[in-house]
C-alpha positions in Angstrom: -21.0 -27.0 17.0 -22.2 -24.9 19.4 -19.9 -21.9 18.9 -17.8 -20.7 15.9 -14.4 -18.9 16.2 -13.0 -16.8 13.0 -9.4 -15.9 12.2 -9.6 -12.0 11.0 -6.8 -11.5 8.1 -7.5 -14.1 5.0 -10.6 -15.3 6.3 -13.3 -13.1 7.5 -11.5 -10.3 5.7 -9.1 -9.4 3.6 -6.3 -6.6 3.1 -6.6 -4.5 0.1 -3.7 -4.3 -2.7 -0.3 -3.2 -2.1 -0.7 -0.9 -5.5 -3.9 0.4 -3.2 -2.2 0.4 -0.1 0.5 2.3 -1.3 -1.6 4.8 -3.7 -3.8 5.6 -0.4 -0.7 6.6 1.6 0.4 9.3 -1.2 -2.8 10.6 -1.9 -2.0 12.4 1.5 1.2 13.4 0.9 3.0 15.9 -1.7 5.1 13.1 -3.0 4.2 13.0 -6.7 5.6 9.7 -8.7 5.2 8.6 -12.2 3.5 5.0 -12.8 6.2 3.3 -13.5 8.0 4.9 -10.5 4.7 3.9 -8.6 4.9 0.1 -10.2 8.5 -0.7 -9.1 7.8 0.6 -5.8 4.6 -1.5 -5.3 6.8 -4.8 -6.4 9.3 -4.2 -4.1 7.3 -3.8 -1.5 5.6 -7.4 -2.6 8.8 -8.5 -2.2 9.8 -8.2 1.0 6.5 -9.0 2.5 5.9 -5.4 3.9 2.1 -5.4 4.0 0.3 -7.0 6.7 -2.4 -9.6 5.9 -1.0 -9.9 2.3 0.9 -12.5 3.2 4.6 -13.6 4.8 7.6 -12.5 3.3 10.0 -15.2 1.7 12.9 -14.0 4.2 13.0 -12.0 7.2 16.4 -10.1 7.5 18.6 -11.1 10.3 18.0 -8.5 12.6 14.4 -8.8 12.5 14.3 -12.6 12.6 13.5 -12.6 16.7 11.2 -9.7 16.6 9.0 -11.6 13.4 8.6 -14.7 15.5 6.6 -12.4 18.6 5.6 -9.9 16.8 1.5 -10.7 17.4 2.6 -10.4 20.7 2.3 -6.1 21.7 1.6 -3.4 19.5 5.2 -2.7 19.6 6.6 -5.4 17.8 4.0 -5.9 15.5 4.8 -2.1 14.2 8.6 -3.1 14.1 8.3 -5.8 12.6 6.4 -4.6 9.6 7.5 -1.2 9.5 11.3 -3.2 9.5 10.2 -5.3 6.3 9.1 -1.6 4.5 12.3 -0.2 5.2 14.0 -2.6 2.5 12.4 -0.3 0.1 13.8 3.1 -0.3 11.0 5.5 -0.5 10.5 9.4 -1.5 10.0 10.6 2.2 11.1 8.2 5.3 7.8 9.1 7.1 6.1 6.8 4.8 7.1 3.8 6.2 5.0 4.4 9.1 2.2 6.1 6.9 1.6 2.5 5.3 1.8 0.7 8.7 -1.0 3.4 9.7 -2.8 3.3 6.7 -3.1 -1.0 7.3 -5.0 -0.2 10.8 -7.7 1.7 8.8 -11.3 0.4 8.0 -10.6 1.8 4.3 -7.9 -0.8 4.1 -10.2 -3.7 4.4 -12.9 -5.5 3.1 -14.9 -8.5 4.2 -15.1 -11.3 1.8 -18.1 -11.6 -0.5 -19.7 -14.6 2.0 -19.0 -13.2 5.4 -22.1 -11.0 6.3 -24.3 -13.8 5.2 -22.1 -16.4 6.6 -22.3 -14.4 10.1 -26.0 -13.6 9.6 -26.5 -16.9 9.3 -25.2 -18.3 12.2 -26.7 -15.2 14.9 -29.8 -16.8 13.5 -29.5 -20.3 14.2 -28.2 -18.6 17.8 -24.9 -19.8 17.4 -22.0 -17.1 19.1 -19.2 -16.5 17.1 -15.6 -15.3 18.6 -12.5 -13.8 16.6 -9.3 -15.0 17.8 -6.7 -13.0 15.8 -2.6 -12.7 15.7 -2.4 -9.0 15.8 -1.1 -5.8 16.9 -3.9 -3.4 17.1 -7.9 -3.4 17.6 -9.4 -4.5 14.5 -12.7 -3.9 16.2 -13.6 -0.7 14.3 -12.8 -2.9 11.2 -16.1 -4.9 12.2 -18.0 -1.9 13.3 -17.0 0.0 9.9 -18.2 -2.4 7.6 -21.2 -4.2 9.9 -20.0 -7.3 11.0 -19.7 -6.0 15.1 -23.4 -6.6 15.6 -22.6 -10.9 14.9 -19.3 -11.1 16.8 -19.9 -11.8 20.3 -16.4 -11.5 21.6 -13.0 -10.7 20.4 -9.8 -12.2 21.4 -6.5 -10.6 20.2 -2.9 -11.7 20.5 -1.4 -8.3 21.6 -4.2 -7.7 23.8 -2.9 -11.2 25.6 0.4 -11.1 25.2 0.2 -14.9 23.4 -0.6 -15.9 20.1 -1.6 -18.6 17.9 -1.0 -21.3 18.3 -1.0 -21.5 21.6 -4.1 -23.1 23.0 -4.6 -20.3 25.6 -5.9 -17.9 23.1 -8.6 -20.5 22.1 -9.4 -21.2 25.4 -10.0 -17.9 26.1 -12.6 -17.0 23.0 -14.5 -20.4 24.1 -14.9 -19.2 27.9 -15.9 -15.8 26.9 -18.4 -17.8 24.8 -19.4 -20.0 27.2 -18.9 -22.8 24.8 -17.4 -26.7 25.4 -13.7 -26.9 23.1 -15.2 -30.2 22.0 -17.9 -28.5 20.5 -16.6 -25.3 18.8 -15.7 -24.9 15.5 -12.4 -22.9 14.7 -12.4 -21.2 11.3 -8.9 -19.9 10.1 -6.0 -19.7 6.7 -3.5 -20.8 8.3 -2.8 -24.6 9.3 -0.2 -23.9 11.8 -1.7 -20.8 13.9 -5.5 -21.6 13.1 -4.8 -25.3 13.4 -3.7 -25.0 17.2 -6.9 -25.1 18.6 -6.8 -28.5 17.6 -5.2 -29.1 20.9 -8.1 -28.5 22.3 -10.5 -30.5 21.0 -12.2 -27.7 18.9 -13.0 -29.1 14.9 -10.7 -26.8 12.7 -11.9 -26.1 9.1 -9.5 -23.9 7.0 -10.1 -21.7 4.0 -7.9 -20.2 1.2 -6.1 -16.6 2.3 -7.0 -15.4 -1.5 -8.4 -12.3 -3.0 -11.5 -11.3 -1.9 -12.7 -11.5 -5.6 -11.0 -14.9 -6.0 -12.8 -16.3 -3.3 -16.6 -15.7 -3.1 -18.4 -18.5 -1.2 -15.4 -20.1 1.0 -17.2 -19.4 3.8 -20.0 -21.0 3.0 -19.3 -24.6 3.8 -19.1 -23.8 7.7 -22.9 -23.3 7.7 -22.9 -26.7 6.9 -20.1 -27.8 9.5 -23.0 -26.1 11.9 -25.8 -27.5 11.4 
C-alpha cells in the first residue's frame, strides 16, 4: 500500500456521549434540570438518533426521509436532518436543538481513539501519505488541529465540500488524486461497510473497524500498520 484513507467518525475519532453532549450545552444556559429530567432527555435524544456521529436512528420521520438520504451533501442539509431528529424531543428552550447541533461541531465534543495518534505517526514515519474521507456537513479540520492529528493528514475530502457522499467512488478518487496515489495500492479504513466500502469500486483495499466508544476500542486501528508493511 502506498497511501491510506481514513473515515472520521467512528474510525479515527469518537463523538462524546449523549449525556456529555446535553450537559455541555446546558452548562452555557440558565436551564436547570433535575438528574431525573436530564436522564430522561438523554434517553429520548438517544432513541431518535439526534447526536451526529452517535449512530443512525432506528427510524427516520417521514418528513425527513428525503433529507436524511442526502444529508451529507451540504451543510444546510446536514443541519436540517439532525436538528429535525432532535426536535422530536421537547426541550426546555427551543433554541437548545440548534445549540446541540453547534456543540457537536466543536473539538471538545470529539476524542481520538486511543491508538489513532500512534498509527498516524507511524504512517508518517514510513512516508505513507494519509487522507481523511468523510461524509459530513461541517469542517472537521479544527478537530484534528486541536487534538494534534492534523500534522499527520495530507488531504481532507469532505462530502459537503464536494456535493457528493460515500459510497460514491468519486469522493475516494478525489482523495487518491490529491495524494498522487494509485487506488489499487491504497487502503481505505472505515466503520461503515456500505459507505466506506464504496472505495472498493476503485480497486482500493478496504479495512473495517468497529464503531465503538473509545474506551471499548483501544487498539482497533493498529492492524492498519500490518496491512501497509
